[in-house]
Structures are given as C-alpha cells and as structure tokens.
N, C-alpha and C positions, 0 to 999 in steps of 0.2 A: 504494500500500500504506500509506504514511504517512497519507494522507487518511482511509482506512478506519479505521486504528487511532485517529486523532484523533477521528473521528466516534463510534467505539465508546466512547472515554474520556468524551466529552461526554455520550453517552446514559447511561452508567453513573453519571456525576455527577448528571445530571438526575434519574435514578431515585432515587438516594440522597437527594437534596434533597427530592423529593416524599414519600418514605417518612418522612423526618425531620419534615416538616410534618404528615403524617398522624398520626404518633405524638404530636405536641404539640397536636393539634386541640382536645382537650377540656381546659379549664383548671379547676383546683380551688383553692378557698380556704376557710379556716375562718371561719364566720359564727356567732357565738354557740355553741350546742351542735350545729350542723349543718355539713355540708360542702356548700358551694355550688358549682355548676358553671356554666361558660359556654363558648361556642364561637363566637367572632366570625366564623370562616371558614365556618361551616356555614349553608347557605341552602337551605331546603326550600319556600319560597313561590315555586316555579318551575313551568314546564311546564304540563301539563294541569290540575293542581290550581289553579294561579293563574288559568288561563283560565276554569275553572268559577266561581271566585269573582268574576271580573270580569263574568261572564254573569249574576250575581245569585244564584248558588247557594251554599249553605253547604258547607263541606268539613271532614271529620273526619280528624284525625291521631291515630294511636296512637303513644305513646312507650314505649320499654322501656330502662331503665337496668340493666345487668348489672354486678355487682361480682364480679370473678374473683380466684381465688387466685394465688399466685406462679407456678404452672405453667400458668395460663390454661385449664386443663381442668376446674376445679371452680368452680361458681357459688356464691359465698358468699351473695349476695342478689340479688333482682330487684325492681325497682320499676316500676310501670306507671302511665301516665296517659293520659287521652283529652282532646283539645282540639278544640273545634268553632269554626271560623273563619267569619266573614262579612265582607263588604266593602261599604263605603258608596261608591256610585258618584259621589255629589255631592262628598263631602269627600275622596275617594280615600284613605280610611283603613280600617284593619282593626279588627275586634272579635274577641275570643277569650274563650271560656268553658271553664274547666277542669271536667270532668264526673265523673271517677271518684272522687277523694277529696273533700276539702272543696271545695265549690263556690266558685269565685271568677271574677271577670270583669274584663276590661280592654278599653278602647275608645279610639278616636281614635289608633290606633297606626300608625306607618309599618311597612313590611314588616320592616325590620331590628329595630325595637322589638318587634314582635309575635313574631318568631322568638326573640329574646332572652328575652322574658317567659316563653315556654313552657319553654325550656331551663333557665332559672333556677328554675322551679317543680319541677324534678326534683331538688332538693337532698335530702340524705339524712342520717340520723343515723349517726355512727360507732360507736354503741353495739353491742357484740357482734362488731365487726370487729377483726382483729389489728392493733394499733397499730405494732408493730415489724417486721412482715413485709411484703414488697412485695405490692401488689395492682394489678390492672388494672381499668379501667373501659371499658365500651362502651355508648354511647348509640345506639339505633336508632330511626328514625322512619319511619313508614309512613302514606301517605295512602290512605284507603279509596277503593276503586273505587265509583262511584255505582251500579253494578249489584249490589253486595254488600248483603246485609241485615245490618246491624250488630246484634249481640246487645244486648238491653236491659241497662242497667247493674246492675239489681237482680235479674237472673235468672241461672240457672246457666250460660247461654251465655257469660257474661262471666267464666268461671272462669279461674284462672291458667293451667291447662293449655291452654285454648283460645287464650289470648293468646300463650303460648310457641310453640304450633304456627303461629299466624299469622305471627309474626316469623321462624320457622324457614323457612317456605315463601318468604317475601319475600327473605330473605338468600340462599337457594340459587338462587332464580330470578333474582336481580339485577334486580329490577323497576325501571323508571325512576322509580317513585313510592316509592322506598326510599332512605334516607340513613343514613349511619353516621359516628360520630366516636369516637375512642378516646384513652385516656391511660394512661400507665404505662410502667415500674413506678414506683409512688409509695408512700411510707410515711406513714401518717396521723400518726405521731409527728413527722415532719419538718414537716408542715403546721402543727402546733401550735407547734413551735419557731419557724418562720418568722413566725407571727402574733405570738408573744411578743416577738420581736426588733423587729417593726414597731411595737409598742406602746411601746417604750422611748423 
C-alpha cells in the first residue's frame, strides 16, 4: 500500500513538473518596440517532416501566435506566418524562407538554429494590448501534409478565417505534425520594467 501511495506521489510530482515546464515553454523579452519570443525546448524538425526534407523535398510550416486575455477565452490578437524549409544534403544544413509577411530568408542553419529563427520571427508589437492586465500566449505550429494543396499567399484561400480553421482542426485532432508552446500569465508592463532594470 505504501509503495502504491509513493508511486502515486511520484506520478503527481512528475505531472506537476511537466505542467510547470509546459507553462514556461515560451519565453518573452522586450526588443526595441517589439516583444520577442523564443522557445528553446520546442522542436518541430522531427518525424515525417524531417524525413521528407532529408529525401530532398521542401516542407511548409504554418505558425499561429495567439495572444489571449486574462480569462484565456478571448483572443486579443492572432499573428500568422508561413515558412518553407529545404535541406542541403551535402552540407547537412537547413534553409528557411518566410513567405506570408515581409519576405526574408536564412540559410546554412542547423536544425536548432532554423527552429529558433522561425520562432523569433513571430515577434509582435505590444501596441493596443493591455499593459497592466495578465495575458497568455500560445504558439502553434503545423507542418503541411504533402497531399494538401496549400492556398496561394495572395489569394482569398489564405484568409485569416481559413488559417484559424486549419489550426483548429490540427489542435482537436492532435496530429503528430502539430506542436504547441504557451506562456502566461504575463504583464507587458513587467517586461518593460525588467528591461529597464537590465539597462541600469
């Protein structure tokens, strides 16, 4: 009986530890007039998408950053990006192109550097967001299935509503090609204060 209780305590502790790590998975910091995000523990260059890259195919990833109110049931803002990955078999390095907003490109990256480059490109402006009320952030990443026909970037198929629906299906279906990281509660005013202290 004691062994069972001890095992239960260990399991509960492990769950709490995992939840704690999950809650802290997305890191925020103030950079100029933007809030930068990072997630060192989030790795999406894995599984079938990685195998497709190593087979010489390009792989498209869609990113959604949701900024939620203090009750987590109101979306204050959504940001979307699309990144196309390729892999150099000789150099064993990744190249990434940001497709949806301002075009940009990075190459000769390790897997970790390529993942970080994409996440860091999801930075956002705090303008219009409540500085003194708690907010939550949720970063979702979805690798497109090669059988899907991705809507063109300049056509109505790439509307915000269609992107929201894509991520909603991925989240509910818990697809193996879907990843998520979260942060919160956090107050933007606290981030600014932390930065000002660091500048002293």
